[in-house]
N, C-alpha and C positions, 0 to 999 in steps of 0.2 A: 407426795406426803403432804405439802401444804394445800394442795387441792383437796384431798380427802378431809383434812381438818376444817377447810372452809364449808364443804358440803355437809359435813357432820354437825357443824354449828348451826347451819341453815335449816337442818332437818330434825333438830333436836326437839322431841316431844310430839314429833308427828305420827298420825296414826296410820298403819297399812294393813291390808287384808292378806293373810297367808293361809296355806293349807292346814287342814287338822284332820288327823285319823278318824276322831269321833264325830265332831261337829261338822265336818266337811270343810268350812273355812272359819277363822277366827280373826280378832283384832290384836294387832301387835303394836307396841310403841317402839319407836326408833332409839337405838343405843349407839351403834358405831358401825363403821365399815372395817372389815377385815381385810379385804383386797377388792380388786375390781369386779370380782364375780360374787362374793359373799357378803351378807349383811347380818348385823345382830339386832334382834328385837326382843322385847320383854313381853312374854305372853303368859298370862295367869302367874305374875310374880316369878316367872322362871326365864331366865337369859337362853334363847334359842337361836340358832344359826339357820339361815336360809339362803338359797341361791337367789340371785337378784331376779332371774327369770320367773320365780315363783311368786314374787311380791306383786300384789294389785293395789291400786290407789283407791280409796273408799269414795262413796258419793258424798259431796259436800253437804247436801241436805240432811236435816236430822233425822227424818223418817225415811223408811224404804216402803214407799207404798205408791209406785208409778205404774199406771195402767199400760204405758207404752216405754218399753226400756230405752227407746231412743230419746226420751225426755230427760234422761238422766245426764249429767255433766262428765260422768266417769263410766263408761260402759266396758265391762269386762266379766268373765265368768263368775267372779266372786260377787259383785254388785247385782248381777242377774240372780244369783242363788239367794242372796239375802232378801231381794225384793220378792221373790216367788214365795220364799219361806214365810216372810211377814204376811203377805196377802193371804197365804194359804190358811193361817190362823185366824185370818179375819173372814174367813168365808168368801174371799174373792179369788175364786178358782182360775179366772181368765187373765192373761197378760198377753199383750201385743210385742212382737219384736219385729219392728217394721209392719210388713203385710202377713206376717205369720202368727198365728195364735198358738199360744201355750195353754193347754187346758189341763189343770190338775183334777184328779179323780178324788171327790171329797168323801165318798162312801157313806153318804148320807143325803137326805133332801135339805136344800137350802130355799128359804122362804123368798117367794117372788123372784125367784131365778128364771123360771120358764112359764110365766103366766101369760095371759092374753093382753094384758095392759102392757107388759114388758115387750111383746111382740110390736105392738102398735107404735110404742115409743120408738124403738129402734128403726122401724120402717120409716118413720116421718123425720129422721135425722141421718145425716151423713156420717160416713166412717170417721172415727176418731173424735167426733164432736160428743160421744157419750162414752162412759167407761167401757172398757174392753169386754166383748161378749161374742159368743158364737152367732148370734143373730147379725151382728155388724159385719162379720165375714160373709154370710150368706147375702146380706143386702149389697154388700160391695160387688160380689160375683154377678148378682142379678143386674146391677147397674153396668157392669163392664159387658154384660149381653147387649144391652141397648147402645152403649157408646161405642164399643168396638165391632158390634154386629158379628160376634164370634161366640161359639159354644164355650161353656164354662164348666170346669171340674173341681170339685172340692175333695181333696184326699186327706182322709183320717189317718194319720200314723200312730204308732206306739205298741208297746209290748202287750201281752196278754194281760187283761186286768186293768188297763189303763184308762178304760171309759169310753172306747171307740163307739161301740154299739150303742150307748145311750146318746151320745153325741150325734150319732147319725139319725136316730129316732127323732131328736128335737129338731135337727134340720129339716127333716121331712115335714114335721108339724108346722113348722114356720112358713116353709114354702106354700104348703096347701092351705093354711090359713090367711095368708097375706096375698097371694096370687092366684087363688082358686077363683073359678068362674061363679057366676050367680046361683046355679044349680046345685054346686057343690057335691056332685055325683062322683066325679073322677077324683077329686082330693080325698074323699071318703075311701074309695077303693083303693087308692095308693097307699093310704095309711094302714087299711085292713090288711092289704098285701104284705106290708112290712111284718106285721104282727104274726101272720101265717108262717112266713118263711123263718121268723125267729123261732117259732115253736118246733119246726121241723129240722132247723139248722143249727140251733144253739145248744149248748150243754153246760153242765157244771164241771170245772176244772179245779186242780188244788190251788189255782192262782185266780181264778175268776168264776163267780157263780152263775154268770150268763156270758159264757164265752161263745163268741161266733166260731164255728168250727168250718168254715167255708169263706171264700171271699166273695163280697157282694158289691155289685155296682148297679145302682138304681139312676135311671135316667128319667129326668122330668121334662116334657116337651111343652114349648109355649107357641102361641100363635103371633101374628103380627101386632096385635094389641097387648102382647105379653101377658096373656092369660093361659092357665094351663089347659092343654089339650089332650094330654094322655101322658102315658110313661112306659117304661120297659125295664125289667129285671134280668140282669145277668148274673150268674153265679159260678164260682171256680173252686174246684178241688174239695168237695164235701168229704168229710173225713170218714171213710167207709169202715174202718176197724173199729169204730166206737160202738156200732150197732151191734157187734158180738163179743166186745171186750172193753172193759174199762179198768183203769187202775184204781187203787184204794183211794178213797175220799173223792173219786169222781163219779159222775152220772152218765147215763145214757142220754140220748136227746130228750128235750123237755116233753116232747109230745106223748111219749110212753107214760110218763108219770102223771101228765094232764089226763090222759086217757083213763088210767087206772083209778085216780082219785075223783074224777068229775064225771065220768060217763054214766048215764042213767042205768038203773038196776035191770031194766028189760034187756038192754044190750049187752050189759056185762053177764047176764045169764046166758044169753044166747051165745056169746064169744067165749064163755068160760073164763071171764077175767074176775078175779077175786082180790088178790094182793100182790105185793111186790116179790115176795119171796117165792111165789109159784113158778116164776120165770128164770131160767139159766142165764139168759142174756141180760138180766138186771141183778143178779146175786154177786158179781165180782166187784161191783163198785159200792158206791155209797147208797144203802138201802134205806133210803128215808125219803119223805116228801119234805119240800122247802116251805110249805105253807105255815108250818108250826114254828119256824125259827124268828126270832125277833131280829128287827132291822134288815129283814131280807127284801131284796128288790124282786125276788121271784116269788110268786104265790100260785102253786099248781092248780089249786081248785078255781080261783077267780080267774087265772089265765085260761083255764078250760073254757069257760063261758064266753071269755073274750074271743077266743078262737072259734067257737061255733058262731058268734055274730059276725065275726070277719070273713068266715066262709061263706055265710049267707050274703054278705054285703057283695062279694065278687061273682055270685051267681050259683053257688052250690045250694041244693035244697036238701032236706032231710035224708032221702033216699041215698043221694051221692055221698053226703057226709058219712052215713052209715056204711057205705062200700068202702070209704077210706079207712074207717075204723076197723072194718073186717080185715083189710089188708094188714093193718098194723098189728091186730091181734094174732093173725096167722103168722106173722113174722116172729112174734113172742113164743108163741107155741111150736114154731119150727125149731127153735132153740133147745126145746126140751126133747127133740127126737134124737136118740142115742143108740149107736149100733156097737155092740160088744163082739169080741172075737169068740168063736166056739172053740172048745178045747180039742187039741190035736186035729183042728180042721181049719182050712182056709176061709171058709165061708163065715160070713158075719150074720148075726140075729139081732133084731131091733129090741131095745130094752123096754120101750112104752108103746105099746100099740095104741093107746088111747089118744096120745098126742098126735101120732101120725093119722089117725082117723079124724081128729079135730082139724088138723091143717089141710087134709084132703077136702073135708066139708067146707072150710072157709075159702079156700083157693078154687074150689070147683075141680077137684082132681078125682080120678079113680084110684082109690086106695092102693091096690095091687100095683097098678101100672106105675104109680108114684114112687112106691117102695122099690120096683125094679129099676125105675129112672135113676134112683139115687144109688143103687148097689151096683149098677152096671153102666158101662158105656160102650158105645158101637163105634167101630172104626172101619173105614174103607181103605183097602189097600190097592196099589196099582192103579190109581186114578179112578176111573169109573167102571171098571171091569165088574166088580162086585157090588155095585151101588144097590141093585135090587136084594142082595142077600149079605149086609155087613156082617162083620164078625163081632160078637158081644164078649166082652172082657169083664170078669168079675174084679171089682175094686176091693182094696183092703180097707179095713175099718177106719184108719186114719184118714184115707182118701175119701171115704164116704163122709165122715164129719167134715172134712174140708170143703166137700162139694155142698153139704148142707149149709155151712156158713157162707160159701160164696154165693149160693142162691139167696140167702137172707139178704146179703148186702145189695145183690143185683135187684131184687124186688123193691127194697128201700130206695135206691138210687133212682130206679124208673118212676116209683111214686113221687118222689121229691121233684123229678123232672117234668112230670106230667102237671103237678101242681104249679110249678112256675110258668109253664106253657099256658095253663088255664088262666093264670093272673095276667099274663102278657096280652093274651086274647081279650081280656075284659078291659085292661086299662090302655089298650093300644091308641096311639095318637091319632087324631083324625087327619085328613088329606092337607089341611091348610098348617100343617107343622112348619114352624120357622126356625127357632133356635131350642137349645137345650141346656139345662142346668144338671149336672151329675154329680152323684155322691159315691166315693170309693171307700169301703169299709172292709179291709182285708184282714185275715187273722194276723195278730201282732207276733213279735218275735217270742219264740217259745224254747225253754231249755228246762228239762226235767231231770230226775236221776236216770231214767231210761228213755232215751230220745230215738225214735223209730223213723220209719219212712215219712210219715205224716209231718213230723218236726222238720225233717229234712227238706221237704217241699215248701212248706210253710217259711222257713228261715231263707230259703233261697228266693222266694217272691218279696220277701223284705229286703234282701241284697239288691234286687233288681230296683225296688222302689227308692232305695236310699241312693242309687246311683242316678236314677231319674232326678230326685231332689237335688243332687250335686250339680247335674246338669242344667236345671232350671234355675237354681239359685245363684250358682257360681260361674259355671262356664258360659252360659248364655248372657249372664250380666257383664262378663269381661269383653264378650264379642259386642255386646250392645254399646259398651263404652267406647269401644274401638270405632265402631261404625258411626257413632255420634260425635267423633273426634274429641272426646273427653279424656283429658290426661289424668288417669287415676293410677295410683300405685298397684302393682299386680297383687291379686289375691290368690293365696295358696290354701288348698284345703285337702283333707284326707281323701283319697280315692280307693275305691274297692274293686277296681277293674280286674286286677290279678286274681282277687277272690272268685270273681264271676267266672274268669276263665277256667277255674278249677272245675266249675259246673258244666260250662257251656262248650268248651272246646270240642270242635267236631271229630278230632282224631282221639284225644286222651281225656275228654272231659267225663265226669262222673257219670252223668245222664247217658252220654254215648255208650260207656262201658257196661252199664246197667241194662240197657236195651240189648245190647249184643248178647249179654249173658242170659237174658230172659227169653231170647229166641233160640237158645240152644236145646237139644233134646233132652239133655240132664243137666240143668243149671245148677250152679252151686254158689252159695253165699260166700264160701271161704275162698273159692276161685276168684269170684268177683272182687273181694276186698284184697286179695294179693295182687290182683291186677290193677286196681286204683293205686296202690303205693309203687308199683312197679313203673307205670306209665307217668306218674306225677311226683316222682322222688324230688325234683328240683323246685317244686312249688312251695314257697315259704308258708302259705296258708294251710298246708296239710301236714299232719304229724300222727303218730300212733298214741294211743292211750297210755301206754307203758313209758314213754319218753316224756309225757307230760308231768309236770310237777305236782301231782295231786295223788293222794293216798287211795281214793277210791278206784284209780285207773291202773294202779301199779301191777295188779294181777291179771289184767285183762290181756288176752293174746292178741297179737297183731292182725291175725285174720278174723277177729270177732267184730271189729269195727275200726272206725277211724275218727280223728279229732279235727275239726276245721275252726280256723281262726276267724270268725265272723267280725263284722265291723261292730257289733254289739258286744257279743260274748264269745268265749271259746266253748264249743259244744262238741261232746262226744257222741256219735251216732252208733247204735247197735246195728249191725247189718244183717242180722239173723234172718229177719222176714222182709228184707227189701224186696227180693225177687217175687215172692209170693203177692205181696201187697202191690207191686208194680204191674203184674199180670192181672190177678183178680177177676179172672172170667170163668164162667160155668162152662162144662164140656157140652159139646154140640148136641148130644143125644139128650141131655137134660133140657137144653134150650129149646130144641124141638118138641119135647113133651109139653112145655108150658103153653104152646098153642093149642093144646087139646083140652084146656080149661074150660068148663061150663059157666064160669063166673064172667060176665060180660065185661066189667070194669077191669077185673085182673088180666083178661086176654087183650084188653085195648092197651095195657102197659107193655105187652110183649107182642104187639102187632108187628106184621111182617115188614110194614113200612118204617118201624122203629128199630128194627135188627138188621145189621150189616154183618154178613158172614165174612170172616176171614181165616186164613190159614194161619198157623203158629209163627210163621215166619213174617208174615205182613200184618199182623194183627196190631192195632195202635195200642201202646201200654198207657198205663195211667199217667206216667211222667210225660211221654210225648203229648198227649192231649192237653195236659195242664200246661206244659211250655208254649205250646201254640196259642192257646187261649190267652196266657199272659203276655205274649208279645203283641197279640192283636189289641188287647186292652191298652198297652202302653202306647201303641201307634195312635189310637183314638184319642187318647189323653193328651199325647204330644201336639195334636192338632187342635187343641183347645186352650183357653186360658186356665191357668192352674192356681189354686189357692190351697195352702197347706195349713191343716190342724194338728198340732204335735201334742198328743196326750202323754201325760206323764203319771206314773204310778208312785204315790208318795211312800208306799210301804209294801211288804210282801205279806202281811198279815190281814189286808183288807179291812183295816180299822179306821175310823174317823178319827181326826185331830191327831194323828200320828204322823210324824215326818221323819223318814228316814233319809239323813243327809246325804250319806255316801250313795244310796240308792238313786236319789234324784240327780246328783251330780254326774253319776255314770249314765244316766239316760239322757242328760243334756250334752254330753259329750259325744257319746256314739250317734246321736240323732242329727249331728252336724249344726247345732244351735251355737256352740262356741265359735265355729267358722263364720256363721252369720254375724256375730258380734264383731269380728275382724272386719267383715265386708263393711258393716256400718260406719266402723271407725274411719276407714280409708276411702270409702265410697260416698255416693249419693243414692240412697234407697228409694226416693220418691221422684216420679217424673210426671209432668204434665206437657201436654202437646202445645207448641208455642202458638200455632193459630187458634186453637181452641181457646186459650187463656186471653188471647187478643181480641177473639170476636165476643168474648164474655163481657169485656169492659169497654170496648171502642163505641159499642151503640149509645153509651151514656155521654159522649162527648160531641163538641162542635165540629163543624165541617173542616175547619183549618187543622184541627188535630188528627182528623182521619186521614189527612194527606201524609202524615208521617208514617214510615214503613213500620212493618210488625215488629221487628227486633228493637228498633230504636224507640218505639213507644213503650215496650215492656221495660227497657232500660230506664227510661225517664220514670215509669211507674214504680219500679222498685226503688230508685232513689227518693222518690216521693214519700214513700212509706218506711224509708230509712232502713232497707235490709243490708245485712252485713254480706259483703261480696264473696267472703270466704264459704259462706253457708249456701251458695247456689252457682250453677255454672250453666251456660248456653251451650247446648248441642246444635246439631244442624236442624232437627225438627222438633226437639224438645228441650224442656228446661229441667235440670236436675237439682233437686233440693235435699237439704237435711231436713229432719222430721219437723222441727218447729215451723219453719216456713211453709212446708207443705200443708200443715194444718190450717195455715191462715186462708189459703186459697181453696182448700177442699170443703172448709166450713161454710164459705159464702154462699149460703142458699137464700137467705132472706134479702128482701130488696133494702131493708134498712142497712145491713152490712155492706152491701154493694155500694149503695148511695155514699156511705160513710168514706169508703175508700175512693171512690171517683171524685168526692169533694177534695180530698188531700191531694190527689193526682192533678186536678183541674187547678187547684191553687198552686202547685208546685210548678206546672206548665206556664201559667200566667205570671208567676214570679220570675221564671226563666225569660220569658217574653219580655217583661218590664225591665230586667236586668240587660237585655239585648238593647232595648231602646235608650236606656240611660247611657249605657257603654257606647252607642253610637253618637249620642248628643256630645258626650265629653270628647269623643274622638274628631268630631266635626269642629269643635272650639280650638282643640289643640292644632288642628290641620290648618285652620284660619290665621293662626299666629305664626305658625313656622312656614306657610305657602311662599311668601316673598323670598325668603332666603332659599328655599328649595327651588323656586322659579329661576333665580339667577344662576344657581348651581346647575340646574338642568339646561340653561342656555349654553354655559361654558362647555358642559358636556357633550350637547349637541354640536357645538362648534368643533371641538376636538374629533369628535366622531366623523362629522361631515368631512373635515380636512383628511383625516385618515382615509376615508373611504375614496376621496376625490383623487389623493395621491396614489392609491392603489390603482385607480381607474387610469390615471395618466400613465403610470408604469405599464400597464397593460397595452395601452395605445403605442407607447414607445417600442415595446417589444414587437407588437405587430408590425410597426413601420420598419423595423430593423429586418424582420422576416421577409418583408415585400421586397426590400434591397436585394437579399440574398436570391430572392425568386426572380428578379430582374437580370441577375448576372447569369443565372442559369438559363434563362430564355434566350440571352444573347448568344450564348454558345449553340444553342440548338437552332436559333436562326441562321446563324453563319453556315451551318451544315446544310440547312434547307437551300440557302442561296446557291451553294456549288452542288446541289443534288439535281440530277436529271432524271425526272420521272414523271409518270402521269398524276401521281399523288402529291407533287409539289405544291400545286395551288390550294388543295384541301389543307396541307400542313401549314402553309402560310397564313391561310385564314384563321386557323386555329391560334397560331402564335400571335397574330395581331389582336385577336379577341382577348387573349390572355394578357397582352400587353395593355390593352385599354383597361381591363379590370384593375391592373397594378397601378396604372396611373390614377383612376378614380379613388381607389383605395387609400393610396398615399396622400390624395388632395383631402379626404375625409380626416385622415390622421392629423394633417397640418391644422386642421380647423380646432381640434382638441375638443370635439363634441362628444361629451361623455355619454349622452343619450344613444349615440350610433355605436357604441362599443359592441352591442350584440349583433349589430348588422356587419360591423368590421369582422368580427370573428367569423361569421358565416362566410363572407368575402374571402377572407384568409384560408379557409378550409376549401372553398371552392377552387381558388387560384392554385392551391397547393395539389388538389387531386387533378386539376387540368394539366399543370406542368408535369407531373407524374406521368399522366396518360400520354402526352406528348413525347416525353423522353423515351418511354418504353416503345412507342410507335417508332421513333427515329432509330433506336437501337435495333429493332427488328428489320428496319429497311436496310441498315448498314450491313447486317449479317446476310440479308438476301442478295444484295450487291456484291459483296465478296464471293458468295457462293456461285452466282452467276458468272463472274469473272472466272473463277476456277473452272467451271463447266467449259467455257469457251476455250480456255488454254488446253483442256484436256482434249477436247475435239481436234484442235490444232495439232498437237502432239501426235494424235492417232493418224491423222493424214501424213505427217512427215516420217511416220515410221518406215514405209517401203523404201524411201529415199536413203534414209539412215542405214537400212539394211544393205543396200547396194554399196554405200560408203563403207560400211564395215567389211564387206567382202574384199572391196579392193585395198583396204587397209591390210587385210589379212593375207592377200597375195603379195603386197608389198613387203609385209612383215616377213613372209617366207622368203622372197628373195634376198631381203637384207640379211636374213639368217644364213642364207646359203653364201653370200658374199662373206660374211664374218668368217664363216667356216673356211672359205677359201683364203682369206686374208690370214687366218690363223696358220693354215698350212704354209703358206708363203712365209710366214715369219719363222716358222719352224725350219723351212728349207734354207731361208737366208742365214739362220743362226748356224745351221749345220755347215753350209758352205764356208762361212766365215771361220767357223772352228776348223775346217778341214784346210782353208787356203790362207786364212788370216789375211785377206786382201783389204777388207773393209774395216771401219772403226764400228765395232759390234754396239756399243752404246748409243751412238748416234742413229744407226738403224732401229733398233729397239724403240727409241723415242718417237721416231716418225711413224711406226707401225702403230704404236699404242695411240698416238694422236689421230690416226686415220680409224682406228677401231673406235674411239669414242665417238667421233662424227656419225659413224655408221649406227651406233648403239642409240644416239640421241634421235635418230629417225624412228626407232621402235615405239609403237604406242604404248606399250606398257610402261616403258621408261618415262615417257611423257606423262602419264596419268599418275604415277608415283610421286613425281616431282610437282606435278601442278596442285594437287589436292591434299588437304589437311582436314583431320577430324573436326576441328573447331571451325573450319569454313563451312560446313555443311549447315549450321545454324543461321549464318549470315546470307545463305543463298535464298533467293525466291522460290515460290512454288514451282514455277515454270523451269527453272534451271535444275532443280532437283529431279524433275521428271526426265529432262533431257540426259542428264548424267545418268540416271537409271537405265534408260534405253541404250545409251551408246557405250557405257563402260564394259570392259572384259573382265577386269579384276573383280571376282566374287565377291570378295570381302567388302570392297567399296561399293559395290552394287547393293548389298545387303544393309549397309548404313544409310544410303540413300532411302531405300524402302522404309526402314524404320522412321526415319524422319518424316517422310510423307505421311505415314500412318498416324504418327503423334500429332501432326498438324490437323488432320481431318477429325480426330477424336476431340481435340479441344475447340473445333469449330462446331461440332455437334453439342458440346456442353454450352456454348454461348447461345445456341438457338434454344435449347430447352429454357435457359435462364430467361 
């Protein structure tokens, strides 16, 4: 609570900008905080509550008249709105937002806005050095061609009636006047071609009296000297339905009105052209010429004569112009041909034979054949079996009238295409074409009471352009910051990718479903609309008109159309004629008939080379062709540098000095401008190449300064001119600036400005150099005073360090000496063995031992000298002695093992020789054993007899006799070998026996258990011996 009071007291009386339903934005004075999210402001003497997120800070300056929004100290949608509004009423229709130009449509001529003097002035000055203007954008794009050596494209965006066409015309004038060659033929043809295309492709709508009804992409080519060499015109999606039908207060294409109002009497009489009301194709719309209206940018009569001059400029003569007008007149008369149903009869009759005869005359047709071609169509069945005799089918009246309208549209489209091809042949670039500057003017976003297939395609193209804008301005900018290692807060923007998926999805997209329906034998708009809802029910950008909260859509059935939430507006599309307009082809028999025309120019429009025959299943639809052209266009633009001009429509009434606040705010919001403001606030919208800026200034400095590396020089440079470090950042290859600093460097064109800055930098660097000299002198004086003290301290430190190092070295020597003593003891043991060793190798071993002994003696002598310089050699000697003793010890161990093994081998051979003798003795013992056994048996028998006799006669003392017999039996038993073995040996005695004793016992013993024990002990010792040898 205390915190809110402190804030309230500090903000008391402060002004803020808040939304207003009528004014768009208005000023409110701070009153108090209600909570953390709500604020109270006094607006027009009324206390109102606002969310804090709705509140914007105003610009500190008193006036809102900035030609670049980036110059403001407070940049937000509200300050942008006030700035654009105030400038609009001052007839300042152009405003920069960084590199983007906002262009208001003034609906009036502004003095000196597009004069030759203005062109020259902007050509001779850099971007941002003069007030914002469309010429500055063109000039910047052209300079980028030279600097970046890359094609450039200017994209003009905005809804219908925002002034895109006029801006495109002024851009072409500027390019041709400034960079045209000396002959000025090409630039005249380019300007003339634009006027011709405008006459044939523009029309009056309810929102715009000169609306482009097609997309136009004009390419201007330049040579290596950056002079115009030629150009090319590409067009997209000319509105076909306008030729046969116009809504109320709309007109057909300008050319028809220019034709009727301006054509000479002789041609009018020949073509039977009299007045507007004469033609069915002109009756449904606005039935008046625009020449007689005040403040109208279109003048049909004067535009007719301009058209004639333009056609002649690109190579048309009077005869060819007459042929064009003859075709146009034929189209108008074609609309007057009507077929009516005869009563109780399926056959149709023509209502006006005069129109049929006149059309046949103008197009060079046979009247009767043309009539039959309209009424009937021929079909081939079962492939080519009946190709020579196809079946003729009578068409219904509605089908005949539809075929007539399709023919009118087809003729006009082919005529338009032929004129554009002739223009391109005339302005074609020469072989030394280098780079190009292109201008894209595509029909702006449209929404009417009744929106059809044309609006659907136009708004789709605007969705694609908006996505492209987001990619260029936001996504690419974010990637660029990451690539240059610039730490900038992430920028969030409104994305319309999901909306485009509704159009473009290969499985369920509206275009896919429309083409599938168009190729069916009996397509249905109701089935198509139902299919769109079924396949895309989860898409949030699609809904039905009935569910939308508007009265005019409440009674519309779901199968009559759908509503799409576009990035700009929510638009309901009536799908009744989607399929017909998507196909829009004439049947093959009528198309074949057109080849029979006797009119050479007409026949040229439908020459076989220009006609590709398709079956219904594989024929490309209008939408398929348009989408392909649009994708190719965006690919080409993506490979070029892009500059945006955002055209804003100030009101819907097309009146000058009228500013509809909510209309303007809506356009700024959906065009992505508000997101651009966020980008400017958190990012650095301007960049200059580090090396480019370095090379620009380093040439003005001395040799010693040129030794400084590029980045360090620029840091010194910025410090010299006192730039705020928060307003620029160094990337890897570029420097990023806020607007005010970018202006400084971009403006520097004149030598005086460059010299002024170089002087400041030179002064700064010399000042730095002088500071270093002074600092070094002061440092030298200080050093001279404290040097004696530091010298004494250094001596003490050196003494301590040297003592420490010496002690460490002596310790190492003592450790080595002790190790040498240990080596001597080991060597003595080994030498003792060598003395008692009898072998051929004894002398070699003795030499080795003596050599080691000498090394030990010498090393000990060095240790006693305490010579620290010989520590490294002592270390080497110690290592050598250690390795030699180890080698000698291993050799002696191997010899011991060999000796023991050889002794065992000799003993084994001896035993093998004694085996026969032992075997004989064994047999003797066996016999003796057997005899003893017999004796024992006899003795036992005798004992029994004696006892028996004694028992019988009791003559002797039994006890005495028994003792004597037992004593004698014991003597006999002791002579038995088995008894001797059992008494003589014990299990523990086996370990103490020698190897030879074990083998003798093994060979001589009869007891199997004892024999097995000897065998196990022998095997154990052999296995142990093998382990020693391996070790």
